Legacy VTK file of the C-alpha trace (Angstrom):
# vtk DataFile Version 3.0
C-alpha trace
ASCII
DATASET POLYDATA
POINTS 362 float
-0.010 0.015 0.008
1.466 3.323 -0.989
-0.286 4.649 2.152
-3.891 4.360 2.864
-5.032 7.637 1.471
-2.192 8.428 -0.944
-3.051 5.394 -2.961
-5.938 7.493 -4.352
-3.357 9.559 -6.171
-1.656 6.671 -7.961
-3.806 6.434 -11.035
-2.090 9.687 -12.300
1.380 8.533 -11.539
1.612 4.956 -12.626
5.203 3.735 -13.428
6.553 7.049 -12.254
6.699 5.661 -8.679
10.051 4.363 -7.621
10.582 0.836 -6.580
9.890 0.253 -2.904
11.839 -1.217 -0.168
11.151 -2.402 3.398
11.260 0.535 5.677
13.428 0.293 8.780
12.148 1.001 12.293
12.962 4.573 13.205
12.023 6.967 16.122
9.705 9.713 14.897
10.607 13.157 16.107
8.494 16.263 16.294
7.961 18.844 14.859
10.197 17.533 11.994
8.139 14.351 11.239
4.987 16.513 11.004
6.569 18.099 7.996
7.076 16.729 4.338
9.360 13.813 3.615
10.066 14.640 -0.052
12.340 11.521 -0.739
9.354 9.270 -0.141
7.024 8.289 -2.971
3.839 9.395 -1.248
2.557 11.336 1.648
-0.658 12.709 3.058
-2.090 14.854 5.835
-5.772 13.936 6.564
-8.017 15.989 8.864
-11.521 14.895 9.568
-14.013 16.260 12.113
-17.345 16.642 13.698
-18.740 20.175 13.908
-21.201 21.189 16.716
-22.755 24.183 14.968
-24.205 27.199 16.860
-27.946 27.648 16.585
-28.429 24.389 14.562
-29.690 20.996 15.923
-28.089 18.960 13.276
-24.140 18.643 13.154
-21.912 18.836 10.258
-18.873 16.821 9.296
-15.637 18.002 7.404
-12.729 16.490 5.688
-9.476 18.128 4.309
-6.721 15.940 2.759
-3.424 17.080 1.208
-1.452 14.514 -0.809
2.194 14.722 -1.953
3.425 12.468 -4.728
7.164 12.341 -5.700
7.525 11.989 -9.577
10.703 9.832 -9.947
11.226 10.620 -13.674
11.711 14.454 -13.013
14.128 14.247 -10.023
17.314 14.897 -12.067
15.982 17.615 -14.325
17.923 20.864 -13.898
14.972 23.086 -14.874
13.177 25.049 -12.132
10.096 24.307 -13.988
10.299 20.657 -13.466
7.472 19.159 -11.366
9.346 17.016 -8.893
6.439 16.756 -6.731
2.717 16.740 -7.364
0.251 18.013 -4.709
-3.384 17.187 -4.537
-6.110 18.195 -2.045
-9.707 16.981 -1.358
-12.163 18.886 0.949
-15.670 17.954 1.895
-18.512 19.087 4.175
-21.327 16.690 5.337
-24.463 18.807 5.720
-26.466 16.468 7.923
-29.620 18.720 7.998
-29.601 19.011 4.195
-28.658 15.252 3.649
-25.819 16.174 1.279
-22.134 15.906 0.782
-20.368 18.949 -0.616
-16.874 18.400 -1.964
-14.108 20.049 -3.987
-10.517 19.138 -5.176
-7.278 20.772 -6.310
-4.069 19.604 -8.100
-0.869 21.603 -8.552
2.842 21.028 -9.317
5.887 21.718 -6.880
9.436 21.857 -7.925
10.418 20.755 -4.297
11.985 24.102 -3.441
11.091 26.025 -0.242
7.862 27.957 -0.280
8.037 31.250 -2.158
11.593 30.648 -3.545
10.414 29.437 -7.066
7.791 31.664 -8.866
6.696 28.722 -10.966
5.377 26.896 -7.937
1.701 26.957 -6.982
2.036 24.575 -4.198
4.512 23.555 -1.452
5.029 21.593 1.721
7.303 22.422 4.679
9.952 19.865 5.804
10.117 21.492 9.224
6.560 21.141 10.571
2.939 20.849 9.197
2.742 23.297 6.402
1.071 22.378 3.239
-0.157 25.032 0.635
-1.987 24.438 -2.596
-2.874 27.766 -4.223
-5.345 29.237 -1.713
-5.805 26.004 0.324
-3.619 25.432 3.294
-3.082 23.506 6.502
-0.377 25.040 8.524
0.987 25.067 12.095
0.625 28.550 13.860
2.140 28.436 17.211
0.721 25.335 19.079
-2.212 25.133 16.872
-3.107 24.038 13.396
-4.960 26.309 10.968
-6.899 25.059 8.096
-8.075 27.554 5.408
-10.122 26.005 2.602
-12.075 28.431 0.323
-13.756 25.861 -1.884
-16.352 26.354 -4.534
-19.613 26.003 -2.452
-18.104 26.220 0.942
-15.301 27.530 3.079
-13.599 25.952 6.089
-11.805 28.289 8.475
-10.535 26.101 11.419
-8.408 26.333 14.345
-7.284 22.934 15.615
-5.965 22.514 19.163
-4.073 19.435 20.355
-5.337 17.831 23.599
-3.364 14.505 23.680
0.062 13.288 22.746
0.774 11.949 19.222
-0.598 8.346 18.741
2.018 6.312 16.935
0.374 3.616 14.736
1.752 0.050 14.222
4.998 -0.584 15.953
6.188 2.710 17.326
5.129 4.501 14.116
5.949 1.710 11.559
2.526 0.487 10.254
2.328 -2.719 8.352
-0.091 -2.554 5.394
0.246 -6.032 3.667
1.698 -9.587 3.657
5.215 -8.246 2.499
7.496 -6.156 4.652
7.600 -3.416 2.017
3.947 -2.779 2.326
4.419 -0.415 5.330
4.396 3.213 6.213
5.358 5.638 8.903
2.195 6.544 10.325
0.954 8.651 13.436
-2.481 10.075 14.303
-3.539 13.003 16.553
-7.016 12.157 17.949
-9.210 14.126 20.085
-8.473 17.529 18.639
-10.561 20.462 19.641
-11.768 22.779 16.863
-12.865 26.265 16.686
-13.695 28.445 13.691
-16.502 28.361 11.029
-17.978 26.578 8.179
-19.498 28.757 5.353
-21.894 26.696 3.165
-23.523 28.464 0.116
-22.929 31.918 1.635
-24.285 31.107 5.098
-21.535 30.988 8.004
-21.912 28.513 10.846
-19.920 29.111 13.988
-18.344 26.012 15.679
-19.263 25.591 19.314
-17.629 23.578 22.104
-17.723 19.867 21.507
-16.420 20.187 17.872
-13.607 17.584 17.466
-11.294 16.477 14.842
-8.730 13.629 13.988
-5.312 14.061 11.976
-3.543 11.373 10.332
-0.117 11.712 8.656
1.436 8.966 6.726
4.399 8.462 4.255
5.765 5.488 2.413
7.428 4.060 -0.634
4.986 1.136 -1.406
2.076 0.624 -3.557
-0.860 -1.634 -2.768
-0.293 -5.354 -2.777
-1.095 -6.550 -6.308
-4.077 -8.517 -4.984
-5.504 -5.648 -3.142
-8.630 -3.818 -4.608
-9.450 -1.260 -1.873
-9.843 -0.910 1.863
-12.215 -0.038 4.759
-10.949 2.236 7.508
-12.270 4.086 10.597
-10.782 6.719 12.910
-13.018 7.370 15.898
-12.906 9.904 18.771
-14.671 8.100 21.556
-16.620 10.218 24.086
-14.601 9.093 27.039
-11.390 10.469 25.512
-10.015 7.176 23.914
-9.174 6.698 20.326
-10.009 3.845 17.922
-8.379 2.975 14.518
-9.276 -0.082 12.477
-8.780 -1.153 8.851
-8.885 -3.967 6.396
-7.520 -4.315 2.864
-9.703 -6.441 0.585
-8.628 -8.853 -2.198
-10.352 -9.450 -5.641
-12.449 -12.154 -4.177
-13.725 -10.013 -1.404
-11.543 -11.628 1.247
-9.340 -9.852 3.743
-5.794 -9.398 2.679
-4.603 -7.624 5.761
-6.235 -5.824 8.780
-4.964 -3.797 11.719
-5.447 -0.718 13.880
-5.073 0.373 17.364
-6.850 1.485 20.530
-5.635 4.128 23.098
-7.468 4.647 26.314
-8.225 8.011 27.814
-5.427 7.292 30.318
-2.957 6.716 27.544
-2.664 2.969 27.379
-2.182 1.845 23.778
-2.719 -1.461 22.112
-1.634 -2.132 18.448
-3.878 -4.777 16.762
-2.134 -7.643 15.011
-3.282 -9.342 11.876
-6.567 -11.346 12.377
-7.782 -9.232 15.354
-9.945 -6.984 13.455
-13.217 -8.104 11.474
-15.535 -5.766 9.523
-18.852 -7.384 8.943
-21.272 -5.384 6.675
-24.835 -4.818 7.909
-26.537 -2.393 5.441
-25.517 -1.150 2.080
-26.429 1.957 -0.097
-26.110 2.005 -3.933
-24.687 5.151 -5.460
-26.794 6.741 -8.329
-23.680 8.276 -9.687
-21.123 5.281 -9.728
-23.591 2.436 -9.227
-21.282 1.147 -6.530
-22.783 -0.511 -3.514
-21.139 0.666 -0.207
-21.659 -0.822 3.221
-22.864 2.239 5.225
-23.326 0.249 8.452
-20.759 -2.150 9.916
-20.207 -4.213 12.848
-16.438 -3.958 13.596
-14.836 -6.359 15.896
-11.607 -5.286 17.766
-9.760 -6.407 20.852
-11.276 -3.295 22.552
-14.938 -4.095 21.837
-17.499 -4.906 19.166
-18.619 -1.640 17.549
-21.491 -0.770 15.328
-20.487 1.989 12.786
-23.256 3.865 11.032
-23.015 6.686 8.400
-24.863 9.773 9.448
-26.131 10.069 5.919
-25.749 7.485 3.155
-24.572 9.550 0.227
-21.098 10.575 1.205
-19.355 9.416 -2.064
-16.559 11.557 -3.468
-15.836 11.783 -7.053
-12.111 12.847 -7.391
-11.600 12.020 -11.029
-10.727 15.696 -11.598
-7.596 15.271 -9.384
-6.586 11.812 -8.280
-8.791 9.716 -10.587
-10.691 7.666 -8.019
-14.299 7.570 -6.745
-14.515 6.511 -3.185
-16.864 6.887 -0.142
-15.737 8.902 3.031
-17.849 10.519 5.559
-19.048 11.218 9.114
-20.165 8.257 11.156
-21.496 7.443 14.537
-20.368 4.469 16.700
-22.179 2.278 19.117
-20.605 -0.094 21.575
-21.660 -3.829 22.191
-24.236 -2.601 24.713
-25.969 -0.494 22.203
-24.786 2.823 23.662
-23.565 5.650 21.450
-19.963 6.070 22.399
-18.259 8.204 19.624
-18.062 9.859 16.309
-15.473 9.827 13.401
-14.999 9.067 9.803
-15.435 5.945 7.794
-13.580 5.545 4.469
-14.223 2.843 1.826
-12.298 2.444 -1.482
-12.343 -0.033 -4.411
-16.081 -0.341 -4.509
-16.753 1.671 -7.746
-13.710 0.159 -9.362
-10.598 -1.634 -8.208
-7.693 0.717 -7.465
-5.240 0.303 -10.335
-1.658 1.255 -9.666
LINES 1 363
362 0 1 2 3 4 5 6 7 8 9 10 11 12 13 14 15 16 17 18 19 20 21 22 23 24 25 26 27 28 29 30 31 32 33 34 35 36 37 38 39 40 41 42 43 44 45 46 47 48 49 50 51 52 53 54 55 56 57 58 59 60 61 62 63 64 65 66 67 68 69 70 71 72 73 74 75 76 77 78 79 80 81 82 83 84 85 86 87 88 89 90 91 92 93 94 95 96 97 98 99 100 101 102 103 104 105 106 107 108 109 110 111 112 113 114 115 116 117 118 119 120 121 122 123 124 125 126 127 128 129 130 131 132 133 134 135 136 137 138 139 140 141 142 143 144 145 146 147 148 149 150 151 152 153 154 155 156 157 158 159 160 161 162 163 164 165 166 167 168 169 170 171 172 173 174 175 176 177 178 179 180 181 182 183 184 185 186 187 188 189 190 191 192 193 194 195 196 197 198 199 200 201 202 203 204 205 206 207 208 209 210 211 212 213 214 215 216 217 218 219 220 221 222 223 224 225 226 227 228 229 230 231 232 233 234 235 236 237 238 239 240 241 242 243 244 245 246 247 248 249 250 251 252 253 254 255 256 257 258 259 260 261 262 263 264 265 266 267 268 269 270 271 272 273 274 275 276 277 278 279 280 281 282 283 284 285 286 287 288 289 290 291 292 293 294 295 296 297 298 299 300 301 302 303 304 305 306 307 308 309 310 311 312 313 314 315 316 317 318 319 320 321 322 323 324 325 326 327 328 329 330 331 332 333 334 335 336 337 338 339 340 341 342 343 344 345 346 347 348 349 350 351 352 353 354 355 356 357 358 359 360 361
């Protein structure tokens, strides 16, 4: 797997990706590892959240993802016009009251030089800390907080994101296995239980976020593409109400079987357990058929983990994103609610499903 999200960019890159190798264990250090790793084939910063909106009974969801893909064929070109990196971005708002997903996308080239040093660049990513810019979209560290500024076509996200917990290292101390071969792995950390302030403007109407608005940030980088037998994956990142955090995923093969699975659970007190292969099971309960792609997505799951059995339900069925204008894929990603084995609502987060409209072709 290139990395879970960055595989969505692969249809545009094809054979331009370098050959992968098994990643060594390493100690992630911050803020450096919050920044860009330009020598790796792919990388992404993925922010999802739940917005408690002032004066509105129904909540809203949001998603902002920046992808970076290294173009191997241009690395030795001397021209400052060479596109050594490609940057993509997706953004979405789930309007629960209106039962509609709004989304937008961007793509731009980057020479790999520092921001502002090359007039040909329309995008950049800092190697020092989180700092990704794609034209007028950005996700940047400002002091101790992250700032997301996303003026999209039908909506604008203006978000201030505050850390409340330490970084959550996924896998084995940040080295996360994604397939049966060692080279199918990534460096991967999460920042759950983020507090969010700011506003969401949708079709000219601005909603102010109130207390209780939360977010989740994933950052991942790697050299590897998906295993040849993999067609897609299912993934959840959930902020539980008691302060704990749940991650679970599975990669599916062409026969619908599970090629690999994993995830983690961290308690509110900080105890972390990394799931091993075979400890996670996704069981579909209810599906929704997209009128656009004709794909059938399981929008309700029972997910078995070592922490508990959880029921994951989409807040609205149609949260399918058509990113053929940038990364070339159609996938489902959206705000979901989570119940425990006792039938109690215990958390909210995002569910992502790929490879249902068509197998990811790398």
